[in-house]
C-alpha positions, 0 to 999 in steps of 0.5 A: 430244417431238421426237427430233432428230438433231444440229442442225448436221446438220439444218441441213446436210441441209435446206439441201442439200435445199432448194437441190437441189430448186430446181435440179431444178425450175429445170432444167425449167419455165422453159426448156421453152416456149422450147426447144419453140418456138425449137428444135423448131418447136412452135406457140404453140397446141401449147405452150399445150395442154401447159402448160394440161393440166399446170397444171390437173392440178397444181392438181387434185393439190394437195389430194390430194398434201397428204392423201397426205403427211399419211397416210404416215410414209415422207415421205423415201421419198415425196420420193425417189420424186417426184424419181425421176419428175422425173428420168425425165420430164426424160429423156423430154423430152430424148430424145423432144421430140414432142407426146405424150411431152412432154405426158405427161412434163409432166403427170407433172412437174406432179403430182409437183411438188405433193409437194415444198413440203408434204413439205419443210415437213412434214419441217421440222415433224417435225425442229424445235421450234415455237420454232425453226420460223419461223427454219428456214422462213426458212432453207428459203426462202433456200436455195430462192432460192439454188438458183434463182439457181444453176440459172439461171446453170448452165442459161445456161452449159449451153445456151450450150456444148451447146445448149438441149436439154442443159439437161434433163440437169441435172434428173436430175443434181440429182434424184439429189443431192436423193435423197441429201440427203433419204435422209440424214435418219434416219427416227428423227429425224422426229416424225411426229405433229408432221410431220402438224401435231399441236400440239407443246405438247400431246403426249399418249401414246396420244391419238387425233388430232382429225379435220379434214375439208374442212368443218372447214377451211371453217369455219375463218374465218382459214384461209378469209380467208388463202386468199382473200387469197392468191388475190387476191395471186397474181391480182395478182402472177402477170401482172406479170413477163410484162407487164413482159417484154412491155414490155421486149421491145417496146422492146428486142427484141435485149436482151429475153432478157437483160433478162428473165433479169436480172429473174428473177435479181435478184428471186431474189437479193432473195428470199434475204435476205427469206426470212431476214428473214421467218423472224426477224421472224415469230417476233419480231413475229408473223406478221401484221405481216410478212405485211402488209409483203409484201401492201402492197408489191404494189399499190405495185409494180404502180402504179410500173410506170406511171410510166416505160417506161425499162428500168432503171426497170422492172427496178428496180421488178421487184426489189420482187417479191423482197420480196413473194414472198420473205416470202409464200413463208416465211409461208404454211407457217408460218401454215398450221401455226399454224391447223392445230395438233392437226388432223393434217392440216397438209399437206392444208390447205397443199395447199388453200391452195396450190391457191387461190393457184394458181387466182389465178395461173392466171386472172389471165393471161387477165384481164390480157391482155384488159385489155391488148388493150382498154385498154393496159398502164397500165390493166392494171397499175392493175387488178392494183394495185387487186386487190392493194390489196383483198387488203391491206385485207382482210388488215389488217381481218379476218385475226388474228395466228396466232402469238405473238411470242417473248419474249426468253428464248424467242428466246435458248432457240431460238438456244441449241438451234440452235447447241448 
């Protein structure tokens, strides 16, 4: 039985943690490339090497990071240590923005960045009963998106007042606040068996956990289908914003930065209610119907970019990114939790799924760029829409429902526990 602290305090601490983690990550990644090229005079090739090395290391570390989170009981302390490393890396970039220090700092940030998403999901599993999990995951996502909006605005103000370099000082500030938030969760409030993915419905004192190795995950057909569909989803989704940004910049170079920022902030604002929607209806309807909505939006969005080059149209269509990404972000840890019950290796499986998604996003930029160079933007958008359509059809035909829609009495009980 999960030993929870006050539900109200649970909400406050996890809300703060998700909000602040988004601030820490948002104060680093999106601004690094722009700062190095425009303020430090780096070549595009040098920036490309740094981002490629960081991206590859981040992908390779996903699985081991999940296994580490499964293995340690000190999950709060692991998150705090990762935040400390992020703060140091941010200070290195601020103080010594030359090639090798930035290369090492960015690589370090990419590796420790793999810890936070799975670790927060694990803490949520350990703090909340399974009937409350969907709603709580949705709330996690909503506060993450709220943090992204806040840091985008704060960084813009900071950069305007003190210069782009000063933005990297926001990372250590929010890292310290996030450390305070995660350590505010009492260790005794976390059920570590549940945080590892053991089935809450079948707790047995003294039970030995059933081992789940990589081969067991591969034999789990729904998990492999989900990984393949997720790879295709991110393959289709990742290049869309950069391609739209290029079209906007080509047509309106003087407003390119402002319009790109508008696309990002607007999508994050849409993701916030979508995360809450996902949490509520994934429990009410089941996971698959909500996931199908997220996947079906993507081919529609890709094809709509072909209709017009008008900036208002392109930015409006980009809002649909908030629907798909907002739903998928909440459902991914929830579905992995469903599929890894009683294994004790929830975070390892989540890391592997996120690696598959990362691979899809990593290879799609090159593929989309090649199509644009040879055939232009419309064929690139249509090709990405086709990939998204294949993912949607495969999901509809082959992926099973992993959750059980809650009965009215179960929903009332979950709501009563949440406010009691």
